Residue frames as a rotation matrix with the C-alpha (Angstrom) as fourth column:
MET 1
0.678 0.700 0.223 3.06
-0.693 0.509 0.510 31.85
0.244 -0.501 0.831 -21.45
PRO 2
-0.186 -0.798 0.573 5.26
-0.902 0.370 0.223 29.55
-0.390 -0.475 -0.789 -19.26
GLN 3
-0.184 0.135 -0.974 5.78
-0.583 0.782 0.219 26.07
0.791 0.608 -0.065 -20.61
GLN 4
0.741 0.511 0.435 4.35
-0.661 0.445 0.604 23.25
0.116 -0.736 0.667 -18.48
ASN 5
-0.335 -0.920 0.202 6.91
-0.939 0.344 0.010 21.09
-0.078 -0.186 -0.979 -16.89
THR 6
0.688 0.575 -0.443 6.63
-0.677 0.728 -0.105 17.66
0.262 0.372 0.890 -18.47
LEU 7
-0.427 -0.866 -0.260 9.58
-0.644 0.493 -0.585 15.96
0.635 -0.083 -0.768 -16.80
PRO 8
0.109 0.438 -0.892 8.84
0.227 0.863 0.451 12.76
0.968 -0.252 -0.005 -15.12
LYS 9
0.652 0.165 0.740 8.23
-0.622 -0.443 0.646 12.99
0.434 -0.881 -0.186 -11.29
ARG 10
-0.132 -0.799 -0.587 10.34
-0.141 0.601 -0.787 10.03
0.981 -0.021 -0.192 -10.57
GLN 11
0.143 0.225 0.964 8.64
-0.972 -0.150 0.179 9.23
0.185 -0.963 0.197 -7.32
LEU 12
-0.557 -0.381 -0.738 10.14
-0.247 0.924 -0.291 6.06
0.793 0.020 -0.609 -5.68
VAL 13
0.093 0.703 0.705 7.68
-0.978 -0.069 0.198 4.11
0.188 -0.707 0.681 -3.61
PRO 14
-0.771 -0.356 -0.527 8.71
-0.272 0.934 -0.234 0.77
0.576 -0.037 -0.817 -2.05
VAL 15
0.476 0.865 0.158 6.00
-0.696 0.260 0.669 -1.50
0.538 -0.428 0.726 -0.57
PHE 16
-0.645 -0.753 0.131 7.30
-0.622 0.419 -0.661 -3.26
0.443 -0.508 -0.739 2.50
SER 17
0.488 0.796 -0.358 5.89
-0.339 0.551 0.763 -6.17
0.804 -0.251 0.539 4.36
SER 18
-0.251 -0.592 0.766 6.75
-0.945 -0.020 -0.325 -7.05
0.208 -0.806 -0.555 7.95
ASN 19
-0.043 0.316 0.948 4.95
-0.462 0.835 -0.299 -10.38
-0.886 -0.451 0.110 7.80
ARG 20
-0.924 -0.382 0.010 5.16
-0.192 0.487 0.852 -13.20
-0.330 0.785 -0.524 5.14
GLY 21
-0.859 0.483 0.169 2.37
0.494 0.697 0.520 -14.02
0.133 0.530 -0.837 2.84
LEU 22
-0.541 0.637 -0.550 0.08
0.286 -0.475 -0.832 -11.17
-0.791 -0.607 0.075 3.31
GLY 23
0.209 0.579 0.788 -0.86
0.964 0.014 -0.266 -10.56
-0.165 0.815 -0.555 -0.44
GLU 24
0.279 -0.050 -0.959 0.79
0.172 -0.980 0.101 -7.18
-0.945 -0.193 -0.265 -0.57
THR 25
-0.811 -0.463 0.358 1.63
0.378 0.052 0.924 -7.83
-0.447 0.885 0.133 -4.26
ALA 26
-0.130 0.869 0.477 -2.04
0.971 0.014 0.239 -7.24
0.201 0.494 -0.846 -5.03
THR 27
0.623 0.267 -0.735 -1.80
0.542 -0.825 0.159 -3.94
-0.565 -0.497 -0.659 -3.16
THR 28
-0.407 -0.837 -0.365 1.32
0.104 -0.440 0.892 -2.90
-0.907 0.326 0.266 -5.25
LEU 29
-0.776 0.143 0.614 -0.45
0.629 0.115 0.769 -3.70
0.040 0.983 -0.179 -8.45
SER 30
0.353 0.934 -0.053 -3.56
0.935 -0.352 0.039 -1.66
0.018 -0.063 -0.998 -7.29
LEU 31
0.312 -0.340 -0.887 -1.32
0.253 -0.871 0.422 1.34
-0.916 -0.356 -0.186 -6.50
ALA 32
-0.768 -0.634 0.091 0.36
0.212 -0.118 0.970 1.04
-0.604 0.765 0.225 -10.01
LYS 33
-0.439 0.670 0.599 -3.03
0.884 0.201 0.423 0.87
0.163 0.715 -0.680 -11.67
ALA 34
0.536 0.581 -0.613 -4.35
0.743 -0.669 0.015 3.77
-0.401 -0.463 -0.790 -9.67
ALA 35
-0.083 -0.677 -0.732 -1.33
0.050 -0.736 0.675 5.91
-0.995 0.020 0.095 -10.75
ALA 36
-0.889 -0.241 0.390 -1.67
0.359 0.164 0.919 4.83
-0.286 0.956 -0.059 -14.43
ALA 37
-0.020 0.966 0.258 -5.32
1.000 0.016 0.018 5.68
0.013 0.258 -0.966 -14.37
ARG 38
0.481 0.093 -0.872 -4.36
0.323 -0.943 0.077 9.26
-0.815 -0.318 -0.484 -13.59
GLY 39
0.975 -0.171 0.141 -2.38
0.092 -0.269 -0.959 9.36
0.202 0.948 -0.247 -16.93
GLU 40
0.488 -0.855 0.177 1.01
-0.839 -0.403 0.365 9.08
-0.241 -0.327 -0.914 -15.20
THR 41
0.309 -0.468 -0.828 3.82
-0.481 0.674 -0.561 6.80
0.820 0.571 -0.017 -16.28
VAL 42
0.630 0.085 0.772 4.41
-0.738 0.377 0.560 3.88
-0.243 -0.922 0.300 -13.98
LEU 43
-0.138 -0.669 -0.730 7.24
-0.508 0.681 -0.528 1.32
0.850 0.298 -0.434 -13.52
MET 44
0.776 0.220 0.591 6.63
-0.623 0.417 0.662 -1.69
-0.101 -0.882 0.461 -11.21
ILE 45
-0.255 -0.896 -0.365 9.75
-0.699 0.431 -0.570 -3.58
0.668 0.110 -0.736 -10.12
ASP 46
0.844 0.502 -0.189 9.22
-0.325 0.760 0.563 -7.08
0.426 -0.414 0.804 -8.82
CYS 47
-0.349 -0.930 0.118 11.78
-0.711 0.181 -0.680 -7.89
0.611 -0.321 -0.724 -6.15
CYS 48
-0.078 0.411 0.908 9.64
-0.891 0.379 -0.248 -10.62
-0.446 -0.829 0.337 -4.61
GLN 49
-0.745 -0.412 0.524 10.63
-0.201 0.888 0.413 -13.72
-0.636 0.202 -0.745 -6.72
GLY 50
-0.948 0.317 -0.014 8.08
0.025 0.117 0.993 -13.09
0.317 0.941 -0.119 -9.53
LEU 51
-0.553 0.794 -0.251 4.99
0.762 0.361 -0.537 -12.90
-0.336 -0.489 -0.805 -7.34
LEU 52
-0.213 0.422 -0.881 4.12
-0.101 -0.906 -0.410 -9.37
-0.972 0.002 0.236 -8.46
MET 53
-0.714 -0.031 -0.700 4.37
-0.697 -0.062 0.714 -10.38
-0.065 0.998 0.022 -12.24
GLU 54
-0.890 0.434 -0.137 2.26
0.422 0.900 0.112 -13.38
0.172 0.042 -0.984 -11.44
GLU 55
-0.346 0.783 -0.517 -0.36
0.541 -0.283 -0.792 -11.15
-0.766 -0.554 -0.326 -9.80
ALA 56
-0.241 0.181 -0.953 -0.33
-0.512 -0.858 -0.034 -8.98
-0.824 0.480 0.300 -12.84
GLY 57
0.640 0.489 0.592 -0.71
0.137 0.686 -0.715 -11.84
-0.756 0.538 0.372 -15.17
ILE 58
0.627 -0.527 -0.573 2.53
-0.778 -0.459 -0.429 -11.11
-0.037 0.715 -0.698 -16.99
ILE 59
0.872 -0.373 0.317 4.40
0.367 0.927 0.078 -13.90
-0.323 0.048 0.945 -18.56
TYR 60
0.689 -0.700 -0.185 8.18
-0.721 -0.688 -0.083 -13.08
-0.069 0.191 -0.979 -18.71
ASN 61
0.860 -0.506 -0.062 11.44
0.497 0.860 -0.118 -14.84
0.113 0.071 0.991 -19.56
LYS 62
-0.072 -0.928 0.365 13.95
0.575 -0.338 -0.745 -12.00
0.815 0.157 0.558 -19.04
THR 63
0.770 0.381 -0.512 14.77
0.634 -0.364 0.682 -10.17
0.073 -0.850 -0.522 -15.87
LEU 64
0.859 -0.474 0.192 17.00
-0.482 -0.876 -0.007 -7.37
0.172 -0.087 -0.981 -14.60
ALA 65
0.419 -0.725 0.546 19.51
-0.259 0.481 0.838 -10.07
-0.870 -0.493 0.013 -13.52
ASP 66
0.427 -0.281 0.860 19.94
0.798 0.565 -0.211 -11.02
-0.426 0.776 0.465 -17.18
VAL 67
0.889 -0.114 0.444 20.68
0.183 -0.799 -0.573 -7.43
0.420 0.590 -0.689 -18.10
PHE 68
0.729 -0.583 0.357 23.34
-0.682 -0.585 0.438 -7.04
-0.047 -0.563 -0.825 -15.39
PHE 69
0.134 -0.658 0.741 24.90
-0.512 0.595 0.620 -10.46
-0.848 -0.463 -0.257 -15.45
ARG 70
-0.087 -0.124 0.988 24.25
0.539 0.829 0.152 -11.83
-0.838 0.546 -0.005 -18.94
GLU 71
-0.847 -0.342 -0.407 24.22
-0.065 -0.694 0.717 -8.79
-0.527 0.634 0.566 -21.17
ALA 72
-0.241 0.856 0.458 20.55
0.952 0.301 -0.062 -9.02
-0.191 0.421 -0.887 -22.09
ASN 73
-0.725 0.034 0.687 18.89
0.260 -0.911 0.319 -5.88
0.638 0.410 0.652 -23.67
MET 74
-0.918 0.380 -0.116 16.91
-0.058 -0.418 -0.907 -3.67
-0.393 -0.825 0.406 -21.39
ARG 75
-0.541 0.705 -0.458 14.15
-0.831 -0.364 0.421 -3.62
0.130 0.608 0.783 -23.97
ASP 76
-0.323 0.301 -0.897 13.61
-0.249 0.888 0.387 -7.29
0.913 0.348 -0.212 -23.54
VAL 77
-0.847 -0.130 -0.515 13.12
0.444 0.358 -0.821 -6.94
0.291 -0.925 -0.246 -19.81
LYS 78
-0.819 0.550 -0.164 10.42
-0.387 -0.740 -0.550 -4.26
-0.424 -0.387 0.819 -19.76
TYR 79
-0.688 0.693 0.214 6.85
0.710 0.584 0.394 -5.67
0.149 0.423 -0.894 -20.21
VAL 80
-0.900 0.434 -0.045 4.25
-0.428 -0.898 -0.102 -3.03
-0.084 -0.072 0.994 -21.07
THR 81
-0.586 0.775 0.237 0.65
0.430 0.545 -0.719 -3.80
-0.687 -0.319 -0.653 -20.12
SER 82
-0.084 0.660 0.747 -2.41
0.993 -0.004 0.116 -2.85
0.080 0.751 -0.655 -22.02
ASN 83
0.921 0.252 -0.299 -2.22
0.317 -0.928 0.194 0.55
-0.229 -0.273 -0.934 -20.44
GLU 84
0.584 -0.720 0.375 0.63
0.476 -0.071 -0.877 2.36
0.657 0.691 0.301 -22.25
HIS 85
0.352 -0.429 0.832 1.69
-0.614 -0.777 -0.140 4.12
0.706 -0.461 -0.537 -19.08
PHE 86
0.665 0.077 0.742 2.19
-0.668 0.505 0.546 0.81
-0.333 -0.860 0.388 -17.09
THR 87
0.294 -0.671 -0.681 5.49
-0.487 0.507 -0.711 -1.06
0.822 0.541 -0.178 -17.40
ALA 88
0.876 -0.054 0.479 6.76
-0.396 0.485 0.779 -3.99
-0.275 -0.873 0.404 -15.23
VAL 89
0.153 -0.810 -0.566 10.06
-0.598 0.380 -0.705 -5.53
0.786 0.447 -0.426 -14.78
ALA 90
0.978 0.135 -0.157 11.31
0.027 0.670 0.742 -8.51
0.206 -0.730 0.652 -12.57
ALA 91
0.406 -0.883 0.236 14.55
-0.908 -0.359 0.216 -8.41
-0.106 -0.302 -0.947 -10.70
GLY 92
0.616 -0.151 -0.773 14.93
-0.210 0.914 -0.346 -12.17
0.759 0.376 0.531 -10.88
LYS 93
0.625 -0.409 -0.665 17.93
0.737 0.591 0.329 -13.30
0.259 -0.696 0.670 -9.01
MET 94
-0.329 -0.603 0.727 19.29
0.263 -0.798 -0.543 -9.78
0.907 0.012 0.421 -8.68
SER 95
-0.324 0.109 -0.940 19.38
0.945 0.087 -0.315 -8.93
0.048 -0.990 -0.131 -5.06
LEU 96
0.749 0.659 0.076 17.72
0.639 -0.747 0.182 -5.84
0.176 -0.087 -0.980 -3.66
ASN 97
0.501 -0.662 -0.557 21.06
0.273 -0.489 0.828 -4.63
-0.821 -0.567 -0.064 -2.44
ILE 98
-0.645 -0.665 0.378 22.58
0.584 -0.109 0.804 -4.70
-0.493 0.739 0.458 -5.95
LEU 99
-0.002 0.743 0.669 19.37
0.960 -0.186 0.210 -3.19
0.281 0.643 -0.713 -7.45
LEU 100
0.613 0.240 -0.753 19.49
0.572 -0.792 0.214 -0.13
-0.545 -0.561 -0.623 -5.16
GLY 101
-0.303 -0.858 -0.415 22.46
0.289 -0.497 0.818 1.17
-0.908 0.128 0.398 -7.17
SER 102
-0.912 0.039 0.408 20.46
0.408 -0.002 0.913 1.15
0.036 0.999 -0.015 -10.44
LEU 103
-0.062 0.986 -0.152 17.12
0.899 -0.011 -0.437 2.53
-0.433 -0.164 -0.887 -9.21
VAL 104
-0.049 0.001 -0.999 17.94
-0.035 -0.999 0.001 6.09
-0.998 0.035 0.049 -10.24
ALA 105
-0.873 -0.296 -0.388 18.74
-0.405 -0.003 0.914 5.01
-0.272 0.955 -0.117 -13.88
LEU 106
-0.778 0.606 0.164 15.64
0.627 0.735 0.257 2.75
0.036 0.302 -0.953 -13.90
SER 107
-0.050 0.824 -0.564 13.29
0.820 -0.289 -0.494 5.58
-0.570 -0.488 -0.662 -12.70
MET 108
-0.754 -0.438 -0.490 14.31
0.257 -0.883 0.393 8.35
-0.605 0.170 0.778 -15.07
GLU 109
-0.900 0.433 0.047 11.47
-0.042 -0.194 0.980 7.90
0.433 0.880 0.193 -17.62
TYR 110
-0.311 0.830 -0.463 8.70
0.642 0.543 0.541 7.41
0.701 -0.129 -0.701 -15.04
ASP 111
0.010 0.370 0.929 6.46
-0.545 -0.777 0.315 9.46
0.838 -0.510 0.195 -12.69
TRP 112
0.497 0.181 0.849 6.16
-0.849 0.301 0.433 6.53
-0.178 -0.936 0.303 -10.32
VAL 113
-0.210 -0.573 -0.792 8.32
-0.462 0.772 -0.436 3.58
0.862 0.275 -0.427 -9.50
PHE 114
0.578 0.566 0.588 6.68
-0.811 0.318 0.491 1.00
0.091 -0.760 0.643 -7.26
VAL 115
-0.414 -0.803 -0.429 9.07
-0.653 0.590 -0.475 -1.57
0.634 0.084 -0.768 -5.79
ALA 116
0.770 0.628 0.117 7.52
-0.537 0.537 0.651 -4.70
0.346 -0.564 0.750 -4.36
THR 117
-0.266 -0.958 0.107 9.96
-0.835 0.174 -0.522 -6.24
0.482 -0.228 -0.846 -1.87
GLU 118
-0.195 0.092 -0.977 10.27
0.326 0.945 0.024 -9.48
0.925 -0.314 -0.214 0.03
SER 119
0.860 0.489 0.149 9.12
-0.038 -0.230 0.973 -9.45
0.510 -0.842 -0.179 3.63
GLY 120
0.377 -0.721 -0.581 11.69
0.923 0.343 0.173 -8.59
0.074 -0.602 0.795 6.29
CYS 121
0.988 -0.155 -0.029 14.02
-0.147 -0.974 0.174 -5.83
-0.055 -0.168 -0.984 7.22
THR 122
0.409 -0.909 0.083 17.58
0.909 0.414 0.057 -6.28
-0.086 0.052 0.995 5.82
PRO 123
-0.320 -0.635 -0.703 20.14
0.440 -0.757 0.484 -3.57
-0.839 -0.154 0.522 5.38
ALA 124
-0.893 0.042 0.447 18.95
0.440 -0.119 0.890 -3.27
0.091 0.992 0.088 1.81
HIS 125
0.061 0.998 0.016 15.38
0.906 -0.062 0.419 -2.61
0.419 -0.011 -0.908 3.03
VAL 126
0.342 -0.018 -0.939 16.62
0.700 -0.661 0.268 0.11
-0.626 -0.750 -0.214 5.32
ARG 127
-0.712 -0.659 -0.245 18.61
0.297 -0.598 0.745 1.87
-0.637 0.457 0.621 2.51
LEU 128
-0.690 0.537 0.485 15.68
0.579 0.009 0.815 1.64
0.434 0.844 -0.317 0.19
ALA 129
0.358 0.802 -0.478 13.37
0.932 -0.277 0.234 3.19
0.056 -0.530 -0.846 2.92
GLY 130
-0.005 -0.409 -0.912 15.80
0.441 -0.820 0.365 6.12
-0.897 -0.401 0.185 3.28
ALA 131
-0.927 -0.369 0.065 15.86
0.206 -0.359 0.910 6.78
-0.313 0.857 0.409 -0.53
ALA 132
-0.377 0.849 0.371 12.07
0.917 0.286 0.277 6.54
0.129 0.444 -0.886 -0.92
ASP 133
-0.840 0.192 0.508 9.84
-0.111 -0.976 0.186 9.57
0.531 0.100 0.841 -1.60
ALA 134
0.077 0.783 0.617 6.96
-0.997 0.052 0.059 7.74
0.014 -0.620 0.785 0.09
SER 135
-0.838 -0.338 -0.428 6.49
-0.308 0.941 -0.140 4.03
0.450 0.014 -0.893 1.34
LEU 136
0.367 0.928 0.065 3.81
-0.773 0.265 0.576 1.61
0.518 -0.261 0.815 2.37
LEU 137
-0.803 -0.595 0.035 4.43
-0.524 0.677 -0.517 -0.79
0.284 -0.433 -0.855 5.20
CYS 138
0.209 0.878 -0.430 2.06
-0.600 0.462 0.653 -3.76
0.773 0.121 0.623 5.32
TYR 139
-0.816 -0.444 0.371 1.54
-0.554 0.412 -0.723 -5.82
0.168 -0.796 -0.582 8.42
SER 140
-0.468 0.665 -0.582 -0.71
0.302 0.739 0.602 -8.48
0.830 0.106 -0.547 9.78
SER 141
-0.221 0.486 0.845 -3.60
-0.763 -0.626 0.161 -7.52
0.608 -0.609 0.510 12.22
GLU 142
0.584 0.413 -0.699 -3.71
0.004 0.859 0.511 -11.04
0.812 -0.302 0.500 13.60
GLY 143
0.661 -0.270 -0.700 -2.86
0.737 0.404 0.541 -11.24
0.137 -0.874 0.466 17.31
ASP 144
0.616 -0.543 -0.570 0.49
0.113 -0.656 0.746 -9.48
-0.780 -0.524 -0.343 18.15
LYS 145
0.208 -0.603 0.770 1.93
0.901 0.425 0.089 -9.85
-0.381 0.675 0.632 14.72
PHE 146
0.876 0.093 0.474 1.68
0.259 -0.918 -0.299 -6.07
0.407 0.384 -0.828 14.16
MET 147
0.778 -0.612 -0.142 4.75
-0.163 -0.415 0.895 -5.69
-0.606 -0.673 -0.423 16.48
ARG 148
0.058 -0.744 0.665 6.93
0.871 0.363 0.331 -6.85
-0.488 0.560 0.669 13.47
ALA 149
0.467 0.095 0.879 5.96
0.667 -0.691 -0.280 -3.57
0.581 0.717 -0.386 11.80
TYR 150
0.988 -0.115 0.103 6.94
-0.154 -0.750 0.643 -1.74
0.004 -0.652 -0.759 14.96
TRP 151
0.409 -0.892 0.191 10.38
0.362 0.351 0.864 -3.52
-0.838 -0.284 0.466 14.98
MET 152
0.093 -0.390 0.916 10.85
0.995 0.065 -0.073 -2.60
-0.031 0.919 0.394 11.37
ILE 153
0.772 0.177 0.611 10.04
0.226 -0.974 -0.004 1.12
0.594 0.141 -0.792 11.89
GLU 154
0.898 -0.438 -0.044 12.41
-0.076 -0.253 0.964 1.08
-0.433 -0.863 -0.261 14.84
ALA 155
0.215 -0.862 0.460 15.25
0.708 0.462 0.534 -0.46
-0.672 0.211 0.709 12.82
ILE 156
0.149 -0.141 0.979 14.79
0.876 -0.440 -0.196 2.08
0.458 0.887 0.058 9.94
ARG 157
0.895 0.212 0.392 14.56
0.073 -0.938 0.340 5.17
0.439 -0.276 -0.855 12.20
ARG 158
0.605 -0.740 -0.295 17.86
0.499 0.064 0.864 4.34
-0.621 -0.670 0.408 13.77
ARG 159
-0.438 -0.756 0.485 19.39
0.829 -0.132 0.543 5.33
-0.347 0.641 0.685 10.46
PHE 160
-0.723 0.303 0.622 16.65
0.297 -0.676 0.675 7.51
0.624 0.672 0.398 9.02
PRO 161
-0.874 0.311 -0.373 14.79
0.340 -0.157 -0.927 9.28
-0.346 -0.938 0.032 11.92
GLU 162
-0.585 0.652 -0.482 12.38
-0.617 -0.744 -0.257 10.86
-0.526 0.148 0.838 9.60
TYR 163
-0.959 0.187 -0.211 11.06
-0.003 0.743 0.669 7.57
0.282 0.643 -0.712 8.16
ASP 164
-0.552 0.832 0.057 7.30
-0.479 -0.260 -0.838 7.86
-0.682 -0.490 0.542 8.07
PRO 165
-0.982 0.188 -0.016 5.56
0.105 0.614 0.782 5.06
0.157 0.766 -0.623 6.10
MET 166
-0.141 0.985 0.098 1.88
-0.955 -0.162 0.250 4.65
0.263 -0.058 0.963 5.54
LEU 167
-0.811 -0.036 0.584 0.51
-0.364 0.813 -0.455 1.65
-0.459 -0.582 -0.672 7.45
MET 168
-0.013 0.860 -0.510 -1.83
-0.916 0.194 0.351 -0.89
0.401 0.472 0.785 5.90
SER 169
-0.347 -0.004 0.938 -3.21
-0.719 0.643 -0.263 -3.80
-0.602 -0.766 -0.226 7.78
PHE 170
-0.362 0.191 -0.912 -3.78
-0.642 0.658 0.393 -7.36
0.676 0.728 -0.116 6.31
GLY 171
-0.917 -0.046 -0.395 -5.63
0.161 0.865 -0.476 -10.35
0.364 -0.500 -0.786 7.81
PRO 172
-0.280 0.875 -0.395 -8.53
0.959 0.273 -0.076 -10.46
0.041 -0.401 -0.915 10.12
GLN 173
-0.330 0.228 0.916 -10.56
0.248 -0.915 0.317 -7.25
0.911 0.332 0.245 9.51
ALA 174
0.622 0.769 -0.150 -12.16
0.339 -0.091 0.936 -7.55
0.706 -0.633 -0.317 12.84
GLN 175
0.500 -0.583 -0.640 -8.83
0.797 0.020 0.604 -6.96
-0.340 -0.812 0.475 14.52
ALA 176
0.052 -0.519 0.853 -7.75
0.842 -0.437 -0.317 -4.24
0.537 0.735 0.414 12.09
ASN 177
0.452 0.188 0.872 -8.68
-0.056 -0.970 0.238 -1.16
0.890 -0.156 -0.428 14.11
GLU 178
0.990 -0.087 0.114 -7.46
-0.110 0.048 0.993 -2.47
-0.092 -0.995 0.038 17.46
SER 179
0.395 -0.893 0.215 -4.09
0.866 0.441 0.236 -3.56
-0.306 0.093 0.947 16.04
ALA 180
0.172 -0.290 0.941 -3.77
0.599 -0.728 -0.334 -0.24
0.782 0.621 0.049 14.19
LEU 181
0.779 0.190 0.598 -4.44
-0.245 -0.785 0.569 1.73
0.578 -0.590 -0.565 17.39
THR 182
0.861 -0.508 0.033 -2.05
0.212 0.418 0.883 -0.41
-0.463 -0.753 0.468 19.52
LEU 183
0.184 -0.845 0.502 0.71
0.980 0.119 -0.159 -0.17
0.075 0.522 0.850 16.85
ILE 184
0.298 -0.029 0.954 0.30
0.331 -0.934 -0.131 3.68
0.895 0.355 -0.269 16.61
GLU 185
0.909 0.112 0.402 0.26
-0.318 -0.438 0.841 4.15
0.270 -0.892 -0.362 20.33
THR 186
0.699 -0.714 0.021 3.34
0.509 0.519 0.686 1.94
-0.501 -0.469 0.727 20.87
VAL 187
0.097 -0.706 0.701 5.30
0.885 -0.261 -0.385 3.84
0.455 0.658 0.600 18.13
LYS 188
0.501 0.182 0.846 4.18
-0.022 -0.975 0.222 7.15
0.865 -0.130 -0.484 19.65
GLU 189
0.988 0.030 0.152 5.40
-0.150 -0.050 0.987 6.06
0.037 -0.998 -0.045 23.10
PHE 190
0.580 -0.791 0.194 8.72
0.401 0.485 0.777 4.70
-0.709 -0.373 0.599 22.22
LEU 191
-0.202 -0.642 0.740 9.69
0.932 0.106 0.347 6.09
-0.301 0.760 0.576 18.77
GLY 192
-0.830 -0.134 -0.541 8.15
0.066 -0.987 0.144 9.45
-0.553 0.084 0.829 18.47
ALA 193
-0.186 0.791 -0.583 5.63
-0.885 -0.392 -0.251 10.61
-0.427 0.469 0.773 15.73
PRO 194
-0.285 0.171 0.943 3.61
0.098 0.984 -0.148 7.65
-0.954 0.051 -0.297 14.63
PRO 195
-0.997 -0.071 0.012 3.03
0.015 -0.046 0.999 6.90
-0.070 0.996 0.047 10.85
PRO 196
-0.351 0.932 -0.092 -0.41
-0.886 -0.363 -0.288 7.31
-0.301 -0.019 0.953 9.50
TYR 197
-0.651 0.271 0.709 -2.73
0.266 0.956 -0.121 4.24
-0.711 0.111 -0.694 9.25
ILE 198
-0.829 0.238 -0.506 -4.28
-0.550 -0.508 0.663 4.31
-0.099 0.828 0.552 5.75
GLY 199
0.254 0.967 0.016 -6.72
-0.964 0.255 -0.073 1.43
-0.074 0.003 0.997 6.20
HIS 200
0.016 -0.056 0.998 -7.29
-0.191 0.980 0.058 -2.33
-0.982 -0.191 0.005 5.78
SER 201
-0.838 -0.538 -0.088 -6.36
-0.230 0.203 0.952 -4.15
-0.494 0.818 -0.294 2.69
THR 202
-0.601 0.674 0.430 -9.99
0.783 0.605 0.146 -5.11
-0.162 0.424 -0.891 1.98
ASP 203
0.063 0.608 -0.792 -11.32
0.180 -0.787 -0.590 -1.51
-0.982 -0.105 -0.159 2.03
PRO 204
0.418 0.124 0.900 -12.33
0.871 0.226 -0.436 -0.89
-0.258 0.966 -0.013 -1.66
TRP 205
0.972 0.042 0.230 -11.09
0.104 -0.959 -0.264 2.67
0.209 0.281 -0.937 -1.53
VAL 206
0.728 -0.661 -0.180 -7.70
0.263 0.027 0.964 1.96
-0.633 -0.750 0.193 0.06
ALA 207
0.040 -0.817 0.575 -5.46
0.946 0.216 0.242 2.06
-0.322 0.534 0.782 -3.08
PRO 208
0.208 0.095 0.973 -6.65
0.636 -0.770 -0.061 5.48
0.744 0.631 -0.221 -4.54
LYS 209
0.963 0.182 0.197 -6.59
-0.032 -0.652 0.757 6.98
0.266 -0.736 -0.623 -1.06
THR 210
0.551 -0.831 -0.069 -3.08
0.521 0.279 0.807 5.66
-0.651 -0.481 0.587 -0.40
LEU 211
0.002 -0.500 0.866 -1.97
0.992 -0.111 -0.066 7.12
0.130 0.859 0.495 -3.74
VAL 212
0.559 0.314 0.767 -3.30
0.271 -0.944 0.189 10.54
0.784 0.102 -0.613 -2.85
GLN 213
0.970 -0.237 -0.050 -1.69
-0.011 -0.247 0.969 10.49
-0.242 -0.940 -0.242 0.50
MET 214
0.260 -0.918 0.300 1.63
0.798 0.379 0.468 9.49
-0.543 0.118 0.831 -1.22
ILE 215
0.202 -0.087 0.975 1.36
0.778 -0.591 -0.214 12.42
0.595 0.802 -0.052 -3.55
ASP 216
0.858 0.248 0.450 0.97
-0.048 -0.833 0.551 14.76
0.511 -0.495 -0.703 -0.67
GLN 217
0.778 -0.627 -0.039 3.78
0.289 0.303 0.908 13.12
-0.558 -0.718 0.417 1.26
ALA 218
0.153 -0.784 0.602 6.05
0.974 0.222 0.043 13.33
-0.167 0.580 0.797 -1.69
LYS 219
0.432 0.145 0.890 5.27
0.437 -0.897 -0.067 17.04
0.789 0.418 -0.451 -2.17
ILE 220
0.971 -0.073 0.227 6.16
-0.233 -0.487 0.842 17.81
0.049 -0.870 -0.490 1.43
ARG 221
0.533 -0.829 0.171 9.42
0.493 0.469 0.733 15.89
-0.687 -0.306 0.659 1.14
ASN 222
0.093 -0.479 0.873 10.47
0.977 -0.125 -0.173 17.60
0.192 0.869 0.457 -2.08
ALA 223
0.592 0.255 0.765 9.63
0.231 -0.963 0.142 21.05
0.772 0.093 -0.628 -0.64
ALA 224
0.949 -0.195 -0.246 11.75
0.247 -0.021 0.969 20.42
-0.194 -0.980 0.028 2.44
């Protein structure tokens, strides 16, 4: 009888935001909880100045910056929640660019590694997008603010043409469908295949649905 493969899946999933202050940390936390509820091991990495740790209600005094620059012990940086499969760490003053070189080592023990990033599209964001097994791109549905998501997709696809994030809208729900349709059509016209729109942040089913889509996307990527 063949042995079941129990090695961690090590799926790297960054959560990007094209606009400031959307509340994407709550979505990152929901994704982590959804994965942990499946019985899978989860690591959340807070690269957004402690906002994710605050959202999770985790009080911490050591960060990854303390490990890399002050010789702190890694055990003191990992904060395990009430769910034994759910671990969180804060990057602190360690930049995303520096963290990228350590993501492989950090993810070895986990099925899922969710990285909450600060809004924007720096070279480090682009590199992280290229390394990801799946990713979520959050944007505002208010007015024409969704175009920031378009510009971010354009910037990343210049280096990684296959970049295909899942899109999630935040902000006015009444404008969600229209902004999603316009964004998808704009990407389709100028950049090629449009990313899938997963839903609005207030939809109660959006986190588990997103996770299932990420599982499917990671399978396709790993099989390629």
